[in-house]
C-alpha positions, 0 to 999 in steps of 0.5 A, spaced: 437 538 635 440 531 640 438 525 638 435 520 644 436 513 644 432 508 646 436 502 649 435 497 644 438 502 640 444 504 644 445 496 645 445 495 638 449 501 636 454 498 641 454 492 638 454 495 630 460 500 632 464 493 635 463 490 629 465 496 624 470 496 629 472 490 627 472 489 620 476 495 619 481 492 623 481 486 620 480 489 612 486 494 614 490 488 617 492 493 623 494 488 628 493 494 633 486 496 631 484 489 631 486 487 638 483 493 640 477 492 637 476 484 640 478 487 647 472 492 646 468 487 643 469 481 648 467 487 654 461 488 651 459 481 651 461 481 657 457 487 660 451 482 656 452 475 660 452 479 666 446 483 665 442 477 662 444 473 668 441 477 673 437 474 677 432 481 675 433 480 667 426 480 665 428 477 659 425 470 656 429 464 659 430 461 652 433 468 650 437 469 657 440 462 654 442 464 648 445 471 649 449 467 655 451 461 650 453 467 644 457 471 650 461 465 651 463 463 644 465 470 644 470 469 648 472 462 646 473 465 639 476 471 641 482 467 645 482 463 640 484 466 634 490 462 632 492 463 625 487 458 622 482 460 619 483 467 623 478 471 618 473 466 618 473 467 625 473 474 626 467 475 620 463 471 625 463 475 631 462 481 626 455 477 623 453 475 629 453 483 632 450 484 626 444 479 628 443 481 634 443 488 633 438 487 627 434 483 632 433 489 637 431 493 633 426 489 629 424 488 636 423 494 638 419 497 631 415 490 633 414 492 640 411 499 637 407 497 633 403 494 638 403 500 642 400 504 637 
């Protein structure tokens, strides 16, 4: 049986997978895996920013603004991972991904309940 994921579920899965990749690499002290996970997370957030800044994006302006700011924050943190509080900064990226993924799934659940 093949499961079909909604766009929200796919997006939540991608954010969660990026968070897990960063977490595993951080806890395993694997610098190569961490660099790859951070790069993948940055690509994901760059894609999110690209989508939400398009003129045809139907998200409310406040959500678009917040996602754009979070994307910018992700890039800033990723490019400035000095030794000072490095692990804490990466944990912040992990938590942001997980919170946005949770929000996507909750939003989909609410929309499904309203449609019922």
